[in-house]
ZAMARGU-4260 file (C-alpha; in steps of 0.2 Angstrom, whole numbers, plus 5000, padded with zeros to 4 digits):
<rodrens>
0) 4691/4277/5939 | 4693/4295/5933 | 4680/4306/5941 | 4672/4322/5934 | 4681/4332/5946
5) 4698/4324/5941 | 4693/4328/5922 | 4690/4346/5926 | 4706/4348/5936 | 4716/4340/5923
10) 4709/4353/5910 | 4708/4369/5919 | 4725/4368/5926 | 4733/4364/5909 | 4723/4377/5900
15) 4722/4391/5914 | 4738/4390/5925 | 4733/4407/5932 | 4722/4397/5944 | 4738/4393/5953
20) 4740/4411/5959 | 4736/4406/5977 | 4750/4393/5977 | 4763/4406/5970 | 4758/4419/5982
25) 4759/4407/5997 | 4776/4401/5992 | 4783/4419/5988 | 4786/4415/5970 | 4783/4427/5955
30) 4765/4426/5950 | 4760/4414/5935 | 4759/4429/5924 | 4778/4431/5925 | 4782/4413/5922
35) 4782/4402/5907 | 4771/4387/5911 | 4769/4372/5900 | 4760/4356/5901 | 4770/4339/5901
40) 4763/4322/5899 | 4754/4317/5915 | 4760/4299/5912 | 4771/4294/5927 | 4771/4276/5922
45) 4786/4264/5923 | 4786/4249/5911 | 4777/4237/5923 | 4769/4231/5934 | 4758/4246/5939
50) 4751/4261/5930 | 4750/4277/5939 | 4744/4293/5932 | 4746/4311/5939 | 4731/4322/5934
55) 4742/4337/5928 | 4760/4340/5927 | 4766/4358/5923 | 4784/4364/5919 | 4787/4381/5927
60) 4801/4393/5922 | 4799/4408/5933 | 4806/4425/5928 | 4817/4424/5943 | 4825/4408/5950
65) 4826/4390/5945 | 4812/4380/5936 | 4802/4367/5944 | 4787/4355/5941 | 4770/4356/5948
70) 4760/4340/5949 | 4742/4343/5952 | 4730/4330/5959 | 4711/4332/5963 | 4707/4322/5979
75) 4689/4321/5983 | 4691/4309/5998 | 4704/4301/6009 | 4713/4286/6000 | 4723/4273/6009
80) 4736/4270/5995 | 4737/4289/5990 | 4752/4293/6001 | 4763/4279/5993 | 4757/4284/5976
85) 4761/4303/5979 | 4778/4298/5985 | 4781/4288/5969 | 4775/4302/5958 | 4787/4315/5966
90) 4802/4303/5966 | 4799/4298/5948 | 4796/4315/5941 | 4811/4322/5950 | 4822/4308/5943
95) 4815/4309/5925 | 4816/4328/5923 | 4829/4333/5935 | 4821/4348/5943 | 4811/4349/5960
100) 4793/4344/5961 | 4779/4353/5970 | 4764/4342/5973 | 4747/4351/5974 | 4732/4342/5980
105) 4715/4350/5976 | 4701/4346/5989 | 4684/4352/5992 | 4682/4345/6009 | 4691/4352/6024
110) 4693/4335/6032 | 4701/4328/6016 | 4712/4344/6014 | 4718/4342/6032 | 4723/4324/6028
115) 4731/4328/6011 | 4743/4340/6019 | 4752/4326/6026 | 4767/4324/6030 | 4768/4306/6024
120) 4784/4298/6029 | 4793/4282/6023 | 4800/4278/6040 | 4810/4264/6048 | 4811/4267/6067
125) 4816/4285/6070 | 4823/4287/6053 | 4813/4295/6039 | 4820/4290/6022 | 4807/4301/6012
130) 4794/4313/6017 | 4780/4319/6006 | 4771/4336/6010 | 4758/4341/5997 | 4753/4359/5995
135) 4734/4359/5997 | 4721/4370/5988 | 4705/4369/5998 | 4691/4378/6007 | 4704/4387/6019
140) 4715/4395/6006 | 4705/4396/5990 | 4694/4412/5991 | 4675/4412/5990 | 4671/4423/5975
145) 4656/4433/5978 | 4660/4448/5967 | 4653/4448/5950 | 4666/4459/5943 | 4679/4446/5949
150) 4670/4433/5940 | 4672/4443/5924 | 4691/4446/5927 | 4696/4429/5933 | 4683/4416/5927
155) 4696/4401/5930 | 4698/4406/5948 | 4680/4408/5951 | 4676/4391/5943 | 4689/4383/5954
160) 4682/4392/5969 | 4664/4385/5966 | 4671/4368/5964 | 4682/4369/5980 | 4668/4377/5990
165) 4654/4365/5983 | 4651/4358/6001 | 4651/4375/6009 | 4636/4383/6017 | 4639/4398/6005
170) 4639/4388/5989 | 4622/4395/5984 | 4628/4413/5985 | 4644/4408/5976 | 4635/4400/5962
175) 4622/4414/5960 | 4637/4427/5959 | 4645/4416/5946 | 4630/4415/5935 | 4627/4433/5936
180) 4645/4437/5932 | 4645/4426/5917 | 4632/4438/5909 | 4647/4448/5903 | 4654/4434/5893
185) 4650/4431/5875 | 4639/4415/5872 | 4654/4403/5868 | 4664/4409/5883 | 4649/4407/5894
190) 4645/4390/5888 | 4663/4385/5891 | 4664/4390/5909 | 4646/4384/5913 | 4651/4366/5908
195) 4667/4367/5918 | 4657/4371/5933 | 4643/4359/5931 | 4655/4344/5928 | 4667/4349/5942
200) 4652/4349/5954 | 4650/4331/5950 | 4636/4323/5961 | 4635/4337/5974 | 4618/4345/5978
205) 4626/4361/5971 | 4625/4354/5954 | 4606/4354/5954 | 4606/4372/5959 | 4619/4376/5945
210) 4609/4367/5932 | 4594/4379/5936 | 4605/4395/5935 | 4614/4391/5918 | 4605/4396/5902
215) 4618/4395/5888 | 4619/4381/5876 | 4633/4370/5871 | 4644/4355/5876 | 4662/4353/5880
220) 4662/4337/5890 | 4652/4324/5879 | 4646/4309/5889 | 4645/4318/5906 | 4626/4321/5906
225) 4627/4340/5908 | 4611/4351/5906 | 4617/4356/5889 | 4620/4338/5883 | 4603/4332/5891
230) 4593/4346/5883 | 4601/4347/5866 | 4609/4331/5862 | 4598/4319/5871 | 4582/4330/5871
235) 4569/4330/5885 | 4568/4311/5885 | 4550/4305/5885 | 4545/4292/5898 | 4557/4296/5912
240) 4552/4291/5929 | 4540/4302/5939 | 4553/4302/5953 | 4565/4311/5942 | 4552/4324/5938
245) 4549/4326/5957 | 4568/4328/5959 | 4569/4342/5946 | 4553/4350/5954 | 4563/4352/5970
250) 4577/4359/5960 | 4565/4373/5953 | 4561/4378/5971 | 4579/4378/5976 | 4584/4390/5962
255) 4570/4401/5966 | 4574/4401/5984 | 4593/4405/5981 | 4587/4420/5970 | 4576/4426/5984
260) 4560/4424/5974 | 4544/4421/5985 | 4535/4405/5981 | 4516/4406/5985 | 4509/4389/5992
265) 4498/4387/5977 | 4514/4388/5965 | 4524/4377/5977 | 4510/4364/5976 | 4509/4365/5957
270) 4527/4363/5955 | 4529/4348/5966 | 4513/4340/5960 | 4519/4340/5941 | 4524/4323/5935
275) 4527/4329/5917 | 4546/4329/5916 | 4546/4340/5900 | 4536/4353/5909 | 4546/4353/5925
280) 4563/4353/5915 | 4556/4369/5906 | 4553/4377/5923 | 4570/4372/5929 | 4578/4380/5913
285) 4569/4396/5916 | 4569/4397/5935 | 4586/4407/5934 | 4578/4422/5925 | 4560/4424/5930
290) 4555/4438/5942 | 4540/4430/5949 | 4536/4412/5952 | 4520/4413/5943 | 4529/4418/5927
295) 4534/4400/5925 | 4517/4395/5922 | 4512/4410/5911 | 4527/4406/5899 | 4523/4388/5899
300) 4505/4391/5895 | 4510/4403/5881 | 4522/4390/5874 | 4508/4377/5875 | 4516/4367/5889
</rodrens>
């Protein structure tokens, strides 16, 4: 099954190959800006019996040296059959296009990243017929973007940073910086990047924090249940379970905590005690901009909530 993280990786590397800058730097290659990079079909399928698909395949023609392919795979956890599939991808693409292949695995867990680095060997006794060694983009070599000006300059890298570090203890600071940095974008650009981040965060706790920080409206990933889609395409659906309201109430408190806004006991009790999903969702939408926790209630009262 294709996950949200796979979908984001597929699109962001095709549409923004500059994200591969850490790979080029580590390998001593000319930066992406000096290379011609074009997306190829990701289908690495032979006629039968199995269908295998690489997330993204890019053809790189550097300003210096020979061309090569980059096959990008998003890997959220260890998979028993992946080492065989990866060997197949590399061998098939090399045979089909006749140029070397660099396999890049994108991981958000250090444990997964360590495993994904291989090497994976096809061995008989002491003899290795084939060795697969992916280049891993993970928490140890993707920078943590905590500078708002860098978000404005390199939104693609900042987005990948947030996704890769989504299980890090610094993710709240990373997302807070990302949200503030996006204020320099026009509305359409901000919507575009906001949804890349939300979909890429998938089912991590960081996604709730991000939903409270983003304020723009729009949708680029229909069917993924993002904040924009829930609010404007599906509405504040009536009759949702009280447990869901409690979950969003915790999200309100989390966003306020990340932003460093004190929450008096009376406000905390009111937020956690509210079972009206429409009201709590409204608080969550505005938690990213209020200066005091009490402003949530003042604006809600003014709006008749």
